[in-house]
C-alpha positions in Angstrom: 0.0 0.0 0.0 1.4 3.4 -1.0 0.4 6.1 1.4 1.1 9.8 0.9 0.1 12.8 3.0 -0.3 16.2 1.4 1.4 19.2 3.1 1.2 22.8 2.2 4.2 24.7 3.6 2.9 27.6 5.6 4.6 31.0 5.6 5.3 30.6 9.3 7.3 27.4 8.7 9.9 29.2 6.5 13.1 30.5 8.0 15.3 33.5 7.0 17.1 31.3 4.4 13.8 31.0 2.6 13.4 27.2 3.2 11.3 25.1 5.7 12.9 25.2 9.1 14.1 21.6 9.9 12.0 21.1 13.0 8.8 21.4 10.9 9.7 18.3 8.9 9.2 16.3 12.1 5.8 17.9 12.7 4.8 16.9 9.2 5.9 13.3 9.8 4.0 13.2 13.0 0.8 14.4 11.2 1.5 11.9 8.4 2.0 9.1 10.9 -1.4 9.7 12.5 -3.0 9.7 9.1 -1.1 6.5 8.2 -2.4 4.8 11.4 -5.9 5.6 10.3 -5.2 4.2 6.8 -3.9 0.9 8.1 -7.0 0.5 10.3 -5.9 1.6 13.7 -6.6 5.3 14.2 -4.7 7.1 17.0 -7.9 7.7 19.1 -8.7 4.0 19.0 -5.2 3.2 20.2 -5.5 5.6 23.1 -8.9 4.1 24.0 -7.2 0.7 24.1 -4.7 2.1 26.6 -1.7 2.3 24.2 0.3 5.3 23.1 3.5 5.7 21.1 6.6 7.8 21.8 9.4 8.7 19.4 12.7 7.4 20.8 14.9 8.0 17.7 14.7 10.4 14.7 17.0 10.9 11.8 16.7 13.3 8.9 18.7 13.3 5.7 18.5 16.4 3.4 18.6 16.2 -0.3 16.8 19.4 -1.5 15.2 22.5 0.0 11.5 22.8 0.5 10.3 26.4 -0.1 7.1 28.3 0.5 4.7 27.5 -2.4 6.1 24.1 -3.1 3.7 21.2 -3.4 4.7 18.6 -0.8 3.9 14.9 -0.3 5.0 12.9 2.7 5.2 9.3 1.6 5.0 6.9 4.6 6.4 3.4 4.7 6.5 0.9 7.5 10.0 -0.5 7.6 10.0 -2.8 10.7 7.7 -3.8 13.5 9.5 -5.2 16.5 8.2 -6.5 19.9 7.7 -3.0 21.4 8.8 -0.7 18.7 8.2 0.2 15.1 10.3 2.0 12.5 8.8 4.2 9.8 10.4 5.9 6.8 9.0 9.2 5.5 10.1 10.5 2.1 9.3 14.2 1.9 8.9 15.0 -1.8 8.6 18.4 -3.4 7.5 19.9 -6.7 8.0 23.7 -7.2 5.4 23.9 -10.0 2.8 22.0 -11.8 4.4 19.5 -14.2 7.8 19.7 -12.5 9.3 16.3 -11.6 8.9 15.4 -7.9 12.2 15.5 -6.0 13.0 13.7 -2.8 13.8 16.6 -0.4 14.1 15.0 3.0 14.2 11.4 4.2 13.1 10.9 7.8 13.2 7.7 9.8 11.4 7.5 13.2 11.4 4.8 15.8 8.4 4.7 18.0 8.0 2.7 21.2 4.6 1.6 22.4 3.8 2.5 25.9 0.9 2.2 28.3 -1.2 5.3 27.8 -1.4 6.2 31.5 1.8 4.7 33.1 4.0 5.4 30.0 5.8 2.1 30.5 6.9 0.1 27.5 4.5 -2.5 26.2 4.2 -4.7 23.1 3.0 -3.4 19.8 -0.8 -4.0 19.7 -1.7 -6.8 17.3 -4.2 -4.5 15.5 -1.4 -2.1 14.7 1.1 -4.8 13.8 -1.3 -6.4 11.4 -2.2 -3.1 9.8 1.4 -2.2 9.3 2.2 -5.7 7.9 -0.6 -5.3 5.5 0.7 -2.0 4.3 4.0 -3.7 3.2 2.3 -6.2 1.0 
Protein backbone atom coordinates (compact mmCIF):
# COMPACT_ATOMS: atom_id res chain seq x y z
CA UNK A 1 0.00 0.00 0.00
CA UNK A 2 1.38 3.38 -0.97
CA UNK A 3 0.40 6.11 1.45
CA UNK A 4 1.05 9.80 0.85
CA UNK A 5 0.06 12.77 2.98
CA UNK A 6 -0.29 16.22 1.36
CA UNK A 7 1.37 19.17 3.06
CA UNK A 8 1.16 22.85 2.20
CA UNK A 9 4.22 24.67 3.59
CA UNK A 10 2.92 27.57 5.63
CA UNK A 11 4.62 30.96 5.60
CA UNK A 12 5.33 30.62 9.34
CA UNK A 13 7.35 27.43 8.67
CA UNK A 14 9.86 29.24 6.45
CA UNK A 15 13.10 30.50 7.99
CA UNK A 16 15.29 33.48 7.03
CA UNK A 17 17.07 31.33 4.44
CA UNK A 18 13.79 30.97 2.55
CA UNK A 19 13.38 27.24 3.25
CA UNK A 20 11.33 25.15 5.66
CA UNK A 21 12.93 25.18 9.12
CA UNK A 22 14.13 21.64 9.88
CA UNK A 23 11.96 21.08 12.95
CA UNK A 24 8.81 21.39 10.88
CA UNK A 25 9.69 18.26 8.91
CA UNK A 26 9.23 16.29 12.14
CA UNK A 27 5.83 17.90 12.69
CA UNK A 28 4.80 16.92 9.16
CA UNK A 29 5.94 13.34 9.81
CA UNK A 30 3.96 13.22 13.05
CA UNK A 31 0.83 14.38 11.23
CA UNK A 32 1.47 11.90 8.39
CA UNK A 33 2.01 9.07 10.88
CA UNK A 34 -1.37 9.72 12.51
CA UNK A 35 -3.05 9.69 9.07
CA UNK A 36 -1.12 6.51 8.17
CA UNK A 37 -2.37 4.81 11.35
CA UNK A 38 -5.92 5.56 10.29
CA UNK A 39 -5.23 4.25 6.76
CA UNK A 40 -3.92 0.93 8.12
CA UNK A 41 -7.03 0.51 10.27
CA UNK A 42 -5.89 1.62 13.73
CA UNK A 43 -6.63 5.33 14.21
CA UNK A 44 -4.73 7.07 17.00
CA UNK A 45 -7.89 7.74 19.09
CA UNK A 46 -8.71 3.99 19.01
CA UNK A 47 -5.20 3.17 20.18
CA UNK A 48 -5.49 5.61 23.11
CA UNK A 49 -8.90 4.13 24.00
CA UNK A 50 -7.18 0.72 24.05
CA UNK A 51 -4.69 2.09 26.59
CA UNK A 52 -1.73 2.32 24.20
CA UNK A 53 0.33 5.32 23.09
CA UNK A 54 3.53 5.73 21.10
CA UNK A 55 6.61 7.82 21.81
CA UNK A 56 9.40 8.73 19.42
CA UNK A 57 12.71 7.40 20.76
CA UNK A 58 14.86 7.98 17.68
CA UNK A 59 14.68 10.39 14.74
CA UNK A 60 17.05 10.89 11.84
CA UNK A 61 16.73 13.31 8.93
CA UNK A 62 18.73 13.32 5.70
CA UNK A 63 18.46 16.37 3.44
CA UNK A 64 18.62 16.24 -0.34
CA UNK A 65 16.83 19.40 -1.48
CA UNK A 66 15.23 22.49 0.04
CA UNK A 67 11.49 22.82 0.45
CA UNK A 68 10.26 26.37 -0.06
CA UNK A 69 7.05 28.26 0.52
CA UNK A 70 4.66 27.54 -2.35
CA UNK A 71 6.08 24.09 -3.13
CA UNK A 72 3.70 21.15 -3.45
CA UNK A 73 4.74 18.58 -0.84
CA UNK A 74 3.94 14.91 -0.31
CA UNK A 75 5.03 12.90 2.71
CA UNK A 76 5.23 9.27 1.58
CA UNK A 77 4.99 6.92 4.56
CA UNK A 78 6.36 3.36 4.66
CA UNK A 79 6.45 0.91 7.54
CA UNK A 80 9.98 -0.52 7.62
CA UNK A 81 9.97 -2.75 10.67
CA UNK A 82 7.73 -3.84 13.51
CA UNK A 83 9.53 -5.23 16.55
CA UNK A 84 8.23 -6.48 19.87
CA UNK A 85 7.70 -3.03 21.42
CA UNK A 86 8.82 -0.67 18.66
CA UNK A 87 8.16 0.24 15.06
CA UNK A 88 10.34 1.96 12.48
CA UNK A 89 8.77 4.16 9.85
CA UNK A 90 10.36 5.86 6.84
CA UNK A 91 9.04 9.17 5.53
CA UNK A 92 10.06 10.50 2.11
CA UNK A 93 9.28 14.19 1.91
CA UNK A 94 8.90 14.97 -1.78
CA UNK A 95 8.55 18.40 -3.36
CA UNK A 96 7.53 19.93 -6.66
CA UNK A 97 7.97 23.66 -7.19
CA UNK A 98 5.40 23.94 -9.98
CA UNK A 99 2.77 21.96 -11.85
CA UNK A 100 4.39 19.54 -14.24
CA UNK A 101 7.78 19.67 -12.53
CA UNK A 102 9.30 16.33 -11.57
CA UNK A 103 8.91 15.38 -7.91
CA UNK A 104 12.18 15.49 -5.97
CA UNK A 105 13.02 13.66 -2.75
CA UNK A 106 13.83 16.56 -0.45
CA UNK A 107 14.15 14.99 3.00
CA UNK A 108 14.16 11.41 4.21
CA UNK A 109 13.11 10.89 7.81
CA UNK A 110 13.24 7.70 9.83
CA UNK A 111 11.38 7.52 13.15
CA UNK A 112 11.41 4.80 15.75
CA UNK A 113 8.36 4.73 18.01
CA UNK A 114 8.03 2.67 21.17
CA UNK A 115 4.62 1.56 22.37
CA UNK A 116 3.80 2.54 25.93
CA UNK A 117 0.92 2.18 28.34
CA UNK A 118 -1.17 5.33 27.78
CA UNK A 119 -1.35 6.16 31.50
CA UNK A 120 1.80 4.74 33.08
CA UNK A 121 4.05 5.40 30.04
CA UNK A 122 5.80 2.07 30.54
CA UNK A 123 6.93 0.09 27.53
CA UNK A 124 4.50 -2.48 26.18
CA UNK A 125 4.16 -4.75 23.12
CA UNK A 126 3.00 -3.36 19.78
CA UNK A 127 -0.78 -3.99 19.68
CA UNK A 128 -1.73 -6.81 17.33
CA UNK A 129 -4.20 -4.55 15.50
CA UNK A 130 -1.40 -2.08 14.71
CA UNK A 131 1.13 -4.79 13.82
CA UNK A 132 -1.32 -6.44 11.41
CA UNK A 133 -2.22 -3.12 9.80
CA UNK A 134 1.43 -2.21 9.29
CA UNK A 135 2.23 -5.69 7.93
CA UNK A 136 -0.65 -5.31 5.45
CA UNK A 137 0.73 -1.96 4.32
CA UNK A 138 3.98 -3.66 3.25
CA UNK A 139 2.28 -6.21 0.96
